[in-house]
Residue frames as qw, qx, qy, qz and C-alpha x, y, z in Angstrom:
[[0.018, -0.112, -0.632, -0.766, 4.04, -10.29, 17.14],
 [0.420, 0.312, 0.396, -0.754, 0.48, -8.89, 16.92],
 [0.055, 0.156, 0.885, 0.435, -1.95, -11.10, 14.87],
 [0.443, 0.168, 0.116, -0.873, -5.22, -9.76, 13.73],
 [0.134, 0.195, 0.962, 0.136, -8.07, -12.25, 13.28],
 [0.410, -0.008, -0.156, -0.898, -11.08, -11.11, 11.34],
 [0.185, 0.163, 0.930, -0.273, -13.70, -13.18, 13.15],
 [0.513, 0.368, 0.072, -0.772, -16.40, -13.06, 10.53],
 [0.488, -0.564, -0.289, -0.600, -19.09, -14.34, 10.21],
 [0.333, -0.150, -0.786, 0.499, -19.60, -14.31, 14.02],
 [0.238, -0.040, 0.301, -0.923, -22.42, -13.37, 16.29],
 [0.617, -0.211, -0.558, -0.514, -25.04, -15.92, 15.51],
 [0.640, -0.468, 0.328, -0.513, -26.89, -17.25, 18.65],
 [0.865, -0.120, 0.487, 0.006, -26.32, -20.88, 17.66],
 [0.220, 0.683, -0.547, -0.432, -23.36, -20.83, 15.16],
 [0.861, 0.109, 0.493, 0.059, -23.29, -23.59, 12.70],
 [0.749, 0.575, 0.157, 0.290, -21.27, -24.32, 9.57],
 [0.533, 0.573, -0.120, 0.611, -18.81, -21.53, 8.76],
 [0.253, -0.783, 0.187, -0.537, -19.42, -19.48, 11.78],
 [0.892, -0.432, 0.123, -0.053, -18.83, -22.51, 14.05],
 [0.881, 0.191, -0.014, 0.432, -15.71, -23.55, 12.16],
 [0.298, 0.705, -0.159, 0.623, -14.28, -20.04, 12.37],
 [0.527, -0.725, 0.228, -0.380, -14.96, -19.71, 16.19],
 [0.946, -0.286, 0.129, 0.080, -13.48, -23.11, 16.95],
 [0.740, 0.438, -0.064, 0.506, -10.45, -22.47, 14.74],
 [0.014, 0.760, -0.224, 0.610, -9.80, -19.19, 16.58],
 [0.744, -0.592, 0.177, -0.254, -10.27, -20.84, 19.95],
 [0.971, -0.010, 0.048, 0.233, -7.88, -23.60, 19.12],
 [0.545, 0.568, -0.142, 0.601, -5.24, -21.11, 17.93],
 [0.266, -0.759, 0.208, -0.556, -5.62, -19.05, 21.13],
 [0.901, -0.400, 0.082, -0.144, -5.49, -22.21, 23.29],
 [0.922, 0.064, 0.068, 0.377, -2.19, -23.21, 21.73],
 [0.490, 0.458, -0.042, 0.741, -0.35, -19.82, 21.55],
 [0.393, -0.841, -0.275, 0.251, 0.43, -17.69, 24.54],
 [0.586, -0.212, 0.167, 0.764, 3.50, -16.02, 22.88],
 [0.143, 0.315, 0.389, 0.854, 1.67, -13.69, 20.46],
 [0.237, 0.362, 0.385, -0.815, -0.85, -10.86, 21.01],
 [0.154, 0.411, 0.798, 0.412, -4.16, -11.10, 19.12],
 [0.300, 0.227, 0.082, -0.923, -6.69, -8.52, 18.03],
 [0.252, 0.386, 0.884, 0.079, -10.02, -10.06, 17.29],
 [0.178, 0.121, -0.193, -0.957, -11.80, -7.89, 14.71],
 [0.226, 0.469, 0.843, -0.136, -15.58, -8.06, 14.64],
 [0.048, 0.425, 0.511, 0.746, -18.04, -6.52, 12.33],
 [0.423, -0.652, -0.200, -0.596, -20.57, -5.69, 15.12],
 [0.307, -0.415, 0.661, -0.545, -20.73, -5.83, 18.84],
 [0.311, -0.064, -0.946, -0.070, -21.42, -9.45, 19.80],
 [0.626, -0.505, -0.287, -0.520, -24.99, -10.27, 21.28],
 [0.846, -0.528, -0.068, 0.022, -23.21, -12.31, 23.96],
 [0.282, -0.826, 0.477, 0.102, -19.85, -11.91, 25.58],
 [0.693, 0.548, -0.468, -0.012, -17.12, -13.32, 23.43],
 [0.726, -0.556, 0.398, -0.072, -15.45, -16.24, 25.43],
 [0.803, 0.467, -0.351, 0.121, -12.10, -17.48, 24.18],
 [0.855, -0.360, -0.148, 0.345, -9.17, -19.09, 26.00],
 [0.602, 0.111, -0.066, 0.788, -6.15, -17.20, 27.23],
 [0.154, -0.865, -0.276, 0.391, -5.62, -13.63, 28.04],
 [0.368, -0.330, 0.389, 0.778, -3.49, -12.48, 25.17],
 [0.143, 0.434, 0.654, 0.603, -6.29, -11.18, 22.99],
 [0.126, 0.443, 0.359, -0.812, -8.63, -8.14, 22.81],
 [0.375, 0.610, 0.687, 0.125, -11.62, -7.34, 20.81],
 [0.053, -0.329, 0.137, 0.933, -11.93, -4.46, 18.31],
 [0.424, 0.596, 0.669, -0.134, -15.34, -3.75, 16.77],
 [0.286, -0.002, 0.429, 0.857, -14.98, -2.28, 13.33],
 [0.387, 0.467, 0.263, -0.750, -18.71, -1.37, 12.88],
 [0.639, 0.433, 0.635, 0.014, -20.94, -2.29, 9.94],
 [0.311, 0.764, -0.163, -0.541, -21.53, -0.88, 6.52],
 [0.856, 0.509, -0.023, -0.081, -20.80, -2.02, 3.05],
 [0.609, 0.574, -0.411, 0.362, -17.02, -1.43, 3.26],
 [0.668, -0.725, 0.078, -0.145, -16.58, -2.35, 6.88],
 [0.912, -0.093, 0.058, 0.395, -13.30, -4.21, 6.31],
 [0.425, 0.663, -0.026, 0.615, -11.71, -0.92, 5.07],
 [0.431, -0.844, 0.097, -0.304, -11.94, 0.32, 8.66],
 [0.907, -0.227, -0.016, 0.355, -9.01, -2.01, 9.44],
 [0.536, 0.557, -0.051, 0.632, -6.87, 0.77, 8.12],
 [0.131, -0.662, 0.217, -0.705, -7.59, 3.13, 11.03],
 [0.870, -0.441, -0.151, -0.159, -7.91, 0.19, 13.68],
 [0.496, -0.680, 0.530, 0.101, -5.16, -0.94, 15.88],
 [0.622, 0.569, -0.486, -0.229, -2.56, -2.45, 13.56],
 [0.926, -0.184, 0.331, 0.000, -1.37, -6.02, 13.38],
 [0.207, -0.539, 0.693, 0.431, 1.76, -7.53, 11.99],
 [0.058, 0.008, -0.889, -0.453, -0.27, -10.06, 10.16],
 [0.598, 0.086, 0.212, -0.768, -4.04, -10.37, 9.46],
 [0.126, 0.092, 0.982, 0.107, -5.86, -13.73, 9.18],
 [0.567, 0.158, -0.084, -0.804, -9.12, -13.56, 7.02],
 [0.409, -0.025, 0.900, -0.149, -11.20, -16.60, 7.51],
 [0.639, 0.595, 0.484, -0.059, -13.05, -16.10, 4.25],
 [0.573, 0.088, 0.346, 0.738, -11.49, -14.97, 0.89],
 [0.092, 0.894, 0.313, 0.306, -12.46, -11.43, 1.29],
 [0.515, -0.171, -0.171, 0.823, -9.98, -8.64, 1.82],
 [0.085, 0.742, 0.237, -0.621, -10.74, -4.84, 2.14],
 [0.604, 0.679, 0.362, 0.208, -11.42, -3.30, -1.20],
 [0.250, 0.916, -0.028, 0.313, -9.63, -0.06, -0.66],
 [0.281, -0.766, 0.555, -0.163, -6.76, -0.92, 1.79],
 [0.856, 0.237, -0.460, 0.029, -4.25, -3.70, 1.54],
 [0.658, -0.691, 0.300, 0.006, -2.76, -5.02, 4.77],
 [0.190, 0.726, -0.650, -0.122, 0.93, -5.78, 4.16],
 [0.061, 0.175, -0.980, 0.073, 0.71, -9.32, 5.55],
 [0.714, 0.016, 0.162, -0.681, -2.61, -11.01, 4.92],
 [0.033, -0.082, 0.993, 0.077, -3.41, -14.70, 5.09],
 [0.700, -0.002, -0.108, -0.706, -6.75, -16.01, 3.74],
 [0.360, -0.055, 0.916, -0.168, -8.11, -19.33, 4.99],
 [0.510, 0.161, -0.472, -0.700, -10.04, -20.91, 2.04],
 [0.583, -0.037, 0.716, -0.383, -12.70, -23.44, 2.89],
 [0.437, 0.290, 0.804, 0.281, -14.64, -24.10, -0.38],
 [0.171, 0.267, -0.240, -0.918, -16.26, -22.59, -3.28],
 [0.428, 0.335, 0.823, -0.165, -19.70, -24.03, -3.70],
 [0.424, 0.716, 0.108, -0.544, -20.82, -21.56, -6.27],
 [0.167, 0.514, -0.719, -0.437, -18.59, -23.42, -8.81],
 [0.015, 0.046, -0.997, -0.053, -20.46, -26.60, -8.22],
 [0.182, 0.505, 0.769, -0.347, -24.02, -25.76, -7.44],
 [0.129, 0.453, 0.494, 0.731, -26.15, -24.16, -10.22],
 [0.113, 0.037, 0.288, -0.950, -27.91, -20.93, -9.32],
 [0.205, 0.443, 0.843, -0.227, -31.63, -21.03, -8.63],
 [0.275, 0.868, 0.411, -0.049, -32.47, -17.80, -10.33],
 [0.457, 0.731, 0.014, 0.507, -31.04, -14.64, -12.06],
 [0.338, -0.886, 0.207, -0.239, -30.44, -12.80, -8.74],
 [0.799, -0.464, 0.352, 0.154, -28.26, -15.71, -7.44],
 [0.800, 0.382, 0.182, 0.426, -26.38, -15.96, -10.84],
 [0.203, 0.862, -0.055, 0.461, -25.49, -12.31, -10.61],
 [0.530, -0.791, 0.259, -0.165, -24.48, -12.52, -6.99],
 [0.914, -0.164, 0.271, 0.253, -22.31, -15.50, -7.68],
 [0.660, 0.566, 0.048, 0.491, -20.52, -13.72, -10.44],
 [0.019, -0.881, 0.165, -0.444, -19.67, -10.79, -8.22],
 [0.756, -0.586, 0.289, -0.049, -18.67, -12.99, -5.28],
 [0.909, 0.142, 0.165, 0.355, -16.31, -14.87, -7.63],
 [0.423, 0.731, -0.054, 0.532, -14.71, -11.62, -8.80],
 [0.359, -0.822, 0.274, -0.346, -14.24, -10.30, -5.19],
 [0.904, -0.331, 0.255, 0.095, -12.76, -13.65, -4.19],
 [0.796, 0.406, 0.080, 0.442, -10.45, -13.65, -7.16],
 [0.099, 0.862, -0.111, 0.485, -9.37, -10.02, -6.32],
 [0.560, -0.742, 0.275, -0.244, -8.76, -10.83, -2.74],
 [0.953, -0.120, 0.228, 0.160, -6.96, -14.11, -3.29],
 [0.679, 0.568, -0.006, 0.464, -4.60, -12.50, -5.74],
 [0.011, -0.818, 0.257, -0.515, -3.64, -9.79, -3.18],
 [0.796, -0.581, 0.130, -0.112, -3.15, -12.13, -0.16],
 [0.030, -0.721, 0.693, -0.013, 0.39, -12.89, 0.87],
 [0.051, 0.135, -0.989, 0.019, -0.47, -16.51, 1.61],
 [0.732, -0.118, -0.192, -0.643, -3.48, -18.80, 1.48],
 [0.254, -0.192, 0.905, -0.282, -4.32, -21.68, 3.70],
 [0.650, -0.002, -0.525, -0.549, -6.58, -24.37, 2.06],
 [0.661, -0.331, 0.458, -0.494, -8.48, -26.69, 4.28],
 [0.876, 0.091, 0.472, -0.043, -7.96, -29.58, 1.84],
 [0.377, -0.186, 0.635, 0.648, -6.09, -30.74, -1.21],
 [0.267, 0.614, 0.702, 0.241, -9.37, -30.41, -3.07],
 [0.005, -0.953, -0.195, 0.232, -9.68, -26.68, -2.06],
 [0.361, -0.570, 0.442, 0.591, -5.97, -26.15, -3.15],
 [0.360, 0.193, 0.753, 0.516, -6.83, -27.61, -6.57],
 [0.137, 0.814, 0.565, 0.024, -9.87, -25.38, -6.77],
 [0.213, -0.851, 0.056, 0.477, -7.76, -22.28, -5.88],
 [0.343, -0.335, 0.610, 0.631, -5.30, -23.17, -8.70],
 [0.286, 0.351, 0.803, 0.388, -7.96, -24.08, -11.19],
 [0.078, 0.823, 0.550, 0.116, -10.67, -21.39, -10.81],
 [0.165, -0.968, -0.038, 0.184, -8.52, -18.49, -9.54],
 [0.681, 0.607, -0.185, 0.365, -5.14, -19.19, -11.23],
 [0.435, -0.835, 0.308, -0.138, -3.36, -19.04, -7.86],
 [0.402, 0.545, -0.721, 0.146, 0.25, -20.35, -7.81],
 [0.850, -0.334, -0.401, -0.071, 0.32, -23.57, -5.83],
 [0.606, 0.017, -0.456, 0.651, 3.41, -22.42, -3.87],
 [0.191, -0.395, 0.151, -0.886, 1.31, -19.58, -2.48],
 [0.759, -0.319, -0.151, -0.548, -1.10, -22.17, -1.00],
 [0.084, 0.288, -0.898, 0.323, -0.49, -24.33, 2.07],
 [0.694, -0.343, -0.529, -0.347, -2.93, -27.20, 2.99],
 [0.014, -0.162, 0.782, -0.602, -3.67, -27.44, 6.74],
 [0.418, -0.366, -0.781, -0.284, -6.50, -29.71, 7.61],
 [0.465, -0.556, 0.070, -0.686, -9.09, -28.74, 10.14],
 [0.031, -0.231, 0.879, -0.415, -8.98, -30.24, 13.53],
 [0.524, -0.355, -0.720, -0.285, -11.65, -32.23, 15.31],
 [0.201, -0.246, 0.515, -0.796, -13.62, -31.35, 18.37],
 [0.267, -0.327, -0.903, -0.075, -16.02, -33.83, 19.97],
 [0.241, -0.208, 0.119, -0.941, -19.12, -31.95, 20.85],
 [0.687, -0.295, -0.548, -0.375, -21.32, -34.84, 21.83]]
């Protein structure tokens, strides 16, 4: 099977937060699976060489732009696509897409200004659109699963809770 992983966000010189989580999750998956082939989709060329375990993966750079995820349509095809944020291409729908949902802070933190209020509205709509189109959703906690059902009306049987791992970096 060929599995496409949209490794985004990625490319920070010192990844923290979401970028670090996404990178470590991808590394763990590759470290534990030598049976499948992986295509790692990046938005831009990485600043430094991407170092991941195993030899059953290759990089494909989609290129930037507003609708960069739509370039997946003409990229090497995968049997299933893993999106590590709740954002699918707007104008192309992969037949098998899985979204990994972390959290939705814009439901809990008030916006600081009108620009942020408007941005949050459009992000919510895009997330809702993407989550409704995904074939399956992985929530990183029971709380995230409840938020998916509550805020986006996602059927609970479409959501699987898989807790994040632990890596001692000290």
